[in-house]
C-alpha positions as CSV (number, residue, x, y, z in Angstrom):
1,M,162.9,239.6,138.3
2,K,159.4,240.9,138.9
3,L,159.2,242.4,135.4
4,F,159.9,239.1,133.7
5,S,157.5,237.0,135.8
6,P,154.3,238.0,133.9
7,W,156.0,237.4,130.5
8,I,157.3,234.0,131.6
9,F,153.9,233.1,132.8
10,V,152.2,234.2,129.5
11,G,154.8,232.3,127.5
12,L,154.2,229.1,129.5
13,V,150.4,229.4,129.1
14,I,150.8,229.8,125.3
15,M,153.1,226.8,125.1
16,N,150.7,224.7,127.1
17,I,147.8,225.7,124.8
18,A,149.8,224.9,121.7
19,L,150.8,221.5,123.2
20,L,147.1,220.7,124.0
21,A,146.1,221.7,120.5
22,V,148.7,219.3,119.0
23,I,147.5,216.5,121.3
24,W,143.8,217.1,120.5
25,L,144.1,217.7,116.8
26,G,146.8,215.2,116.1
27,R,150.2,215.4,114.5
28,P,150.9,218.1,111.9
29,A,150.1,217.1,108.3
30,G,152.9,215.8,106.1
31,R,154.8,214.1,108.9
32,P,154.6,210.3,108.7
33,P,154.3,208.5,112.0
34,H,157.6,207.4,113.4
35,G,158.3,203.7,112.8
36,Q,155.2,203.1,110.7
37,P,156.3,203.4,107.0
38,F,153.9,201.0,105.4
39,G,150.2,201.5,105.5
40,M,149.9,201.9,109.3
41,G,148.5,205.4,109.0
42,H,146.9,207.4,106.2
43,E,150.1,209.1,105.4
44,G,153.2,207.5,104.0
45,P,153.6,204.8,101.4
46,R,151.6,201.7,101.4
47,L,153.4,198.4,101.4
48,Q,151.8,197.6,98.0
49,D,153.2,200.8,96.5
50,Y,156.6,200.2,98.0
51,L,156.9,196.7,96.7
52,E,155.6,197.6,93.2
53,S,158.1,200.4,93.0
54,K,161.1,198.5,94.5
55,L,160.5,195.4,92.3
56,N,159.5,197.5,89.3
57,F,156.3,195.6,88.5
58,D,154.8,196.0,85.1
59,E,151.0,196.5,84.8
60,K,150.2,192.8,84.4
61,Q,152.2,192.1,87.6
62,K,150.5,194.9,89.4
63,Q,147.1,193.4,88.6
64,A,148.2,190.0,89.7
65,Y,149.6,191.4,92.9
66,E,146.3,193.4,93.5
67,T,144.4,190.1,93.2
68,L,146.6,188.4,95.8
69,I,146.3,191.4,98.1
70,H,142.5,191.2,98.1
71,E,142.6,187.4,98.8
72,H,145.1,188.0,101.6
73,R,143.1,190.8,103.2
74,R,139.9,188.7,103.1
75,Q,141.7,185.9,105.0
76,I,143.4,188.2,107.4
77,D,140.3,190.2,108.2
78,S,138.2,187.2,109.1
79,L,141.1,185.8,111.2
80,H,141.6,189.1,112.9
81,L,137.9,189.1,114.0
82,A,138.4,185.5,115.3
83,I,141.4,186.7,117.3
84,Q,139.5,189.6,118.8
85,E,136.6,187.4,119.7
86,A,138.9,184.9,121.4
87,K,140.5,187.7,123.4
88,K,137.1,189.0,124.4
89,D,136.2,185.5,125.5
90,L,139.4,185.2,127.6
91,Y,138.8,188.5,129.4
92,S,135.0,188.5,129.6
93,Q,134.9,185.8,132.2
94,G,137.0,187.9,134.6
95,L,140.4,187.3,136.1
96,S,139.4,184.6,138.6
97,Q,138.9,181.8,136.0
98,N,140.4,178.4,136.4
99,D,144.0,178.2,135.2
100,S,143.3,175.3,132.9
101,I,140.5,177.3,131.1
102,I,142.8,180.3,130.9
103,S,145.5,178.2,129.4
104,Q,143.1,176.6,126.9
105,K,141.8,180.1,125.8
106,Q,145.4,181.4,125.5
107,N,146.4,178.4,123.4
108,Q,143.4,179.1,121.1
109,I,144.6,182.7,120.6
110,A,148.2,181.5,120.0
111,N,146.9,179.1,117.4
112,L,145.0,181.8,115.6
113,I,148.0,184.1,115.6
114,A,150.2,181.3,114.3
115,K,147.6,180.8,111.5
116,Q,147.8,184.5,110.8
117,E,151.5,184.3,110.4
118,Q,151.2,181.3,108.1
119,I,148.7,183.2,105.9
120,N,151.2,186.2,105.7
121,F,154.1,183.9,104.8
122,D,152.0,182.1,102.2
123,H,150.9,185.5,100.7
124,F,154.5,186.6,100.2
125,R,155.4,183.2,98.8
126,K,152.6,183.5,96.3
127,V,153.8,187.1,95.4
128,R,157.3,185.7,94.9
129,D,156.2,182.6,92.9
130,K,153.3,183.9,90.9
131,V,154.0,187.6,90.3
132,C,157.8,188.1,90.3
133,N,160.2,187.2,87.6
134,P,163.5,185.5,88.6
135,Q,165.4,188.8,89.1
136,Q,162.5,190.2,91.1
137,Q,162.4,187.0,93.2
138,Q,166.0,187.5,94.2
139,E,165.3,191.2,95.1
140,L,162.3,190.2,97.1
141,D,164.3,187.5,98.9
142,T,166.9,190.1,100.0
143,M,164.4,192.8,101.1
144,I,161.7,190.7,102.7
145,G,163.3,190.7,106.1
146,E,163.4,194.5,106.2
147,V,159.8,194.7,104.9
148,L,158.5,192.3,107.5
149,E,160.4,194.1,110.3
150,Q,158.8,197.4,109.3
151,V,155.3,195.9,109.0
152,S,155.6,194.0,112.3
153,R,156.7,197.0,114.3
154,P,154.2,197.9,117.0
155,P,152.7,201.4,116.7
156,R,154.3,204.0,118.9
């Protein structure tokens, strides 16, 4: 048993160094993050590419979709900043705030999030109504639940 102890120790040290390297340097290239298939990381397909491919958009449809995406991102980005500011405001006053003020600030955040969901819904409705032909509309109707489930998944 004494002969194997130094080798076991060396092996454990090497495995620990390798584990720390993976943690510090990130996940190995070419492996998409689990549960984040659409645009959540730099790897993997973007939602735009996925929908264009699945719905078989032609070039004119891709351009129209791109325009809708830029409009959607502009709206969502400004709303995201408003949500972040409202959250900062909620927590910046400390945890000993009056319950009615806390509730008011939480309602403000909830309203902003509801507005964000409405913007997302409206975006997909515009894609369906303005970009898709009738066959693509049916395909989008069938796959939208799966797409939104994937996009809405929290990062792991």
